[in-house]
Structure formats: structure tokens, C-alpha cells
N, C-alpha and C positions, 0 to 999 in steps of 0.2 A: 632348839634355841633360836630366837630371832637374831638376825645379823643386820644391824642397821645400815651397813655400808654396801649391802648386796642388792642389786636391782633385779627387775623382772627377767632380764636376759640371762643373768647368772643362775637364777632358779630354774629357768628353762634348760640351761646347760646342765644343771644338777640332775634334772629328770633324765636327760640323755645319758649321763654318766651312770646313774643308778640302773637304768635299763640295760646298758652294756654289761655292767658288772654282774647283774643278776643272770643274764643270759650266757656270758662267755667266761666268767671267772668262778662264780660261786659253785656251779655244778662240778667243776674239776678241782676245786681247791684242796679237798681232802687227799686226793691222789697226789697232787703236787707237794703237799706237806710230807707225805710218805716218801716221795721220790727225792725231795730236796731241790727240785728244779721244775720250771714250768715248760709247757710246750711252746716252741717258737711260733706256732700258728697264732697264738693269742696276740702276739705283737703285731702281726699282719692285720688282724681284725681290729685292733686298737687304732692302727694307722688309717685303715679304711673308714673308721668311725670318726676320724678327725680329732683323736685324743692324744696324739703325739706331735711334738714340735709346735705347740700352741703359740709360742713367741717367735717362731721362725718366719721369715718373710714369705709371702704367698708364692713368689716366683720359684721358691725351692720346695713347695709343697706344704708349707706350714700355714698356720692360721693367721699369722701377722698381728696377733693380739698381745700387746705387752702388758695388759692389765693382769696383775698377779692374782686377782680374785678368781680367774678361771682355773689355773692350776691348783689354787687353794681349794676350790670346790671339788675338783677331781680327787685331791688327797683326802678330803673329808669323807667323800663317798667310798673311797677304798677302805678307809677305817671303819665306816659304817657297815661295809660288807664283811668286815673281819678278815680282810685279805692281807696276807704277809708277802704276797707277790702277785703279779710280776713287779719288777723294779721300775715301774713307770715314773715314780717321783724323782729318783736320781737321774734318770734318762732325760726327763723334761725340765726339771727345775735347776739342775746343776750343769750337766754336760752340754746340753743344747745351747746354754748361754755362752759358754766358752767357744763352741764351734760356730756360733752366729756372729759374736762380737769381736773375736780376736783373730779371725781367719782372713785369708785372701779370697778373692773372687773364685780362683781356681779350686781352692779347698772347699769353699761353700758349695760350689757346683758338684764337687766330687762326693761329698759326705752328707749334706743336709737332706737331699731328696730321700735317700735311704733311711735316714734318721726319722723322717716324718712318716714314711710309709710303713715302718716296722721291719723293713728288710735288713736294716743295720741296727744292732743293739749296742748301746754304748755303756762304758764303765769309766770310772775315774780311779786312778791308782796313786794314792799319796802315802798311805800308811805302810810301814815296814816293820819287821820283827823288832827293830830297835828304835823306831821313830813313830810316834803316834800323833798327839795333838800339836807338837812342834815340828812343822814342816822343815824348818832349818836343819833338823837332825838327820835328814835322809842321807843315805850312803850310795844309792843308785847313781851311776855315772853315765854320761853320754859324751863320748870323745869324737870330735870331728875327724872324719876320714874320707877324703876325696869328696864324692857327691852325696855324702850322708853322715850318719852318726853310728857309732858302735856302742850299744847300750848294754850295761852289765849291772845286775842287781836283783833284788827280790822285793815283791810287794805282797801284803797280806790283808785279810779281811775285806776282799774286794767284792762289793755287791754287783751282781750281773757278771761276775768274773768268768763263769763257765760259758754262758751264752753269748758273751760280748764279741762283737765284730770289730769295734773300735775301742781302744783303751787309751785314755788321756793320761800319760805318765809324767810324773814330776821327777826330774833327774838333774844332777849337778853337771853342768857343762864347764864350769870354772870352779872346781872345789876349793881353790885357794881363796876365793872370795866369800866363802861361807854361804850365808843365806842369800846374798846378792848374786850368787852364781848358779841359780836354779833356772832351768828352762822346762817348757812343756812340749812334749812330743806325742803324736798320735801313732800308736803301734796297731797295725791292722792284722786281722786274723791271717794266719799262715806265714807271718814274717819269719825269716830264718833266725833260729836262736830263741824264739818265743815259745814257751811251754806253760801249761797250767798244772798246778798241783792238785792235791786231793780236795774233794768237796768237803767243806768244813761242817761238822755237826755242832749246832748251836743250841743254846738254852731256849731260844725262841726264833721267830721269823724263819720257820723251817722250810717254807716253800721258796725262799729267796736263795738263789744259787750264789754261794759265797765261797771263794777259794783263794789260794795263793797263786801268784804269777811269778815266773822266772824268766830272766833275760840273760842269756849266756852268749856274749858276742853277737847280740841281736842287731841286725842291720836295719836301720831306719832311714829312709830317704830324707834329704834336707828339705824336701817339699812338704814334709810332715811336721816341721817345726811350727808351733803356734806362736804367732806374734814375733817378738824380737828375742834373740838369744839373751839369756841371763835376766830376763824380765819376768820370769815365771812366778816369783814370790809376789810381786806387785799384782799380777793377774789373780793369783789365788786369794790374796787379801781383799781385792775388790769384789770377788765372787762369794766370799764367806757370808756376808750379811744375808744374801738371798738363800744360801744353803741352810743357814741356821734358822731363818724364818720358815723355810719349808719343813724343817724338823719340828718346829713349834706348832705348825699347822697340823701335822700328823699327831702330835701329842694331844692337842685340844680335841681333835676329831675322835681319837681313840677314847679319850676320857668321857666324851659325850655319849659314846656307845655304851661304855661301861655303866654310866649312870642310868641310862634308859633300861638296860637289862636288869640292873639291880632294883630299880623302882618296880618293874614288873614282878620280879621275884618277891619283893617285900609286900606287894599287894596280895599275892596268891599263896605264899607259904605261911602256914599257921603254926603257932606254938602256944601252948597253954590256952587253947580255945580262941585265939584271935590272930589276925594277920600280923606278922612280925614288924611291918612298917608302922603299926599303931603304937608300939612301945616308944615311950618318949626318947630314950637314948638313940634308937635306930632312926626315928623321925628327925631328930636333931642332927644326926650324922649326915643323913641325906640332904637336909636343908643346908648344912655347911658345904657339902660337895657342890650343890647347885649354885650356891653363892660364889664359891671359889671359881667355878667354871665360867660364870657370867663375867667376873672381873678379868679372868684370863682372856676371854674372848674379846672384851673391849680393848685390852692392850694389844692383842693380836691384830684386831681390825685397824687400830692406830698405826701399827708398824707396817701393815700391808699398804695403807694409804701413803706412808712415808716412802716406802719402796717404789710405789707407782710414781711418786713425785720426784724420785731420784735423790731423796734426802735421808734414807735409812742409814744410820751410823753403825759402825762396828759395835759401839757400846750398847745401843738400844737393841740390836740384834742379839747380842750376848745376854742381855736381860731377858728377852723373850725366850731364848733357847733354854737357859737354865731353869727359869721359873716354871715354864709350862711342862718341861720334861720331868722335873722333880715332882710337880703336882700330879702328872700322869701316873708316876710310880706310886705316889702316896694314895691316890684314888683307887688304883688297882688293889693295893693292900687292904684298904678299908672295905671295898666292895666284895673282895674275896671273903673277908671276915663275915660280912653280912650274909653271904651265901652258906656259911657254915660248912658242914662236911661235904655237901654237894660241890662247893667251890673248890675243894681240894682234888676232885676227880679229874683225871687227865682229859676226859672228853668234855668237861665243862668249859663253855666259852670264857668264863671269867678267869679260869686257871691259865688258859692260853694267853689272855690279855695281860695277866700278871707277868708271865714269862716274857712276852713281847715288849713290855714296857721297860724292862731293865736296861736294855742297851741304849735307850734314848738319851740317858744322861752321860753316855760315854762317847759315841761317835759324833762327828762334827765339832769336836772340842768338848772336853769333859766339863762338868759343873765347876770344878775347881779352877780350870783355865778360864771359864767365862767370868767367874768372880774376880780373878786376877786382872783381867782386862778392864772390868768395871772399876776395880780399886785403883788401877793406874790412871783411869780417866778422872778420878777424884784428886789426883795429885799426890797419891800415897806411894 
């Protein structure tokens, strides 16, 4: 699909991403899916290829490029490769932003070079067993004690949770202030009182290491506080539009791959003596999907332009997130139907895409929460 806002340099970067994924991810992906985790070595290779920390300043080993079209291209190519891991998207598009924009010079020098080289893998820990889309509901606490904090609580559904060396944790430092008492702390691998739970078995995204994290009187140095104490909710809210746009980029990229696969199947699979794509109903289905994806891509491009200009609103990001992820799920369903019995086989790419699509409408804020945000923007 042609992307009007992408220039020659972005397409050259796309070629580099595709070559890296073909060489370093695709040959190992089936094993990673079976294991539920990727080799750490692939992170080092991605760092060497310049695919990590694209928005991080060059003095810390990053690319220094704040144009979101570059990470968007990388996300699109990950989806084209049908890769459910490594968790490069969360590492690059979410956590790197916090650790670049909200940190001190000492913190940047301590963490960012490893983040860009792949020596340090990052995760973000917001969700809890009793707190999902509403960050204000978290119960994890961080109590100031001498030269640091004592962290207690549990986080769940954490992407990169098992491999992570740095975990950005949301905790309440002033519980009596509710949502206004949340702070962000970086917990490093090996911190006393920090343990990881079981590797979660999921419907999809099998190669992505996802687990629970536990903090039992976990000692965190005061030097690991991100920004100001009790300002965490404001930081999270400021970062959500980019995170949700990243999810939308994944949604459109995955849907494009599903359409391409289904078109090929419709041209070659025959029924009643003719290719199934020549039946009017099937041809109309594919024409509808192609049109919907074109419209989604145009709005996604618009939002990327707004983000690059510093104007992407919470409302517009919410629109992009819910619309594209619901569309991804719907396209997965229709494409699987067009594959017939072969689509239902576990080894079929479309069956895996169908399973992978399901979570997209849940994490990063559910569809219902996105519509609530949009409704409130209408004065309702």
C-alpha cells in the first residue's frame, strides 16, 4: 500500500528492517514461539543494526531521529514478518521515550547506551491484577526510606517481563492523594526483593515473554526516580498518545499482511472449477477490506504527522487506537473465513494472525475506554 507521507529515506530504512528481520528473526521465530521467549542475542544484533533507541540522542548511542515514521516502518515490517517478538516496539516506542525525556543527565548516561545497544532490555509495569486501563487504581506502593524507596506490590501482563533488565514501575508514593500520588521508578535486574513470576501462556503473541512481577520490600535507590515524585500520572498521560499510535501502527501493519496473504490464497485456491477470489461475494469482501485499510492508513498517517509536530491529542490517539485495532480483529475474522478449513489449522499463518489480533483491543486502553475518552471530549 502506498504511503503518501513516507520519503525515500524511510523506504531505504524499510529495506534495512526487512533484511534484518529476514536474517535474524524469521529463522528462529518458530522456536521462540514454542519457548515463549526470544534469545537475548537478537537484541544485541538489533542494537548493532541501529534499530534500537531511534529517538535517543546520538551521544547515548541512539539515532537522534524524532520522526515517528522510522519506528512506524520498523513496526510495519515486524508485522510483515509475522513476528510476535522480540518486544522491540514497546522498548523503542514507549519506554525509551520516558528514559530520554524525563530523566536526569546521570540517569541517561547510566541507562540509554545499554538501551540502544541491546545490552539492556526494557519493560513498563503498569497493569496489576486489580488495575488495568485505569492507572489510578494501582495498589503498588513506594515508601521513602532513607536514601531510597521500599516498593511493595504486584504487576501483571508485562511484555519483556522475563528478559527485562530495566522495569519502569508505576507506584503510589502518596496513596492518600489517589491518582495524583503516583510516581515512576526504574527497578533494575537483581534489585533485592524483586522477583518474576511464571511465564504466562497466552492465546497469541507466543514468542513475547510475558510474566508477573513481584516487589516484596524491594529496595529502589532514590536516584531511580523518574522526574518528580507524585508526577507519574502526568507523565503517563503525556506518553499515552504515542503508545496508542504505536499500537495502531501494529494493527494496520498486521492487517496489510493478512490482506496480502488472503489475496494470494484467493487467486490460487479453487472451488467449483474457479479461483475463489472470482466469486462476487469474496471479491467484494476483499474490495471492502482493501478500502477500509486505505482509509485507516490515511488517518494513521495524519496522526503520525500530528505526533511529529507535537500536536497529537489524547482524543485523536484514542480514535486511531480503537478504530484500527477493531478493524484488525474484524479483518482477521473475515480473512480466516475466506481461507476456509485451512484457515482453522494451527499452523496456518491466518489462524495465528487471528489469535494475535485479539489482544490489540485490550492493552494500551480497551476499546470501551477509548470511546469513553472520545465521548468526554464531545462534552458528554
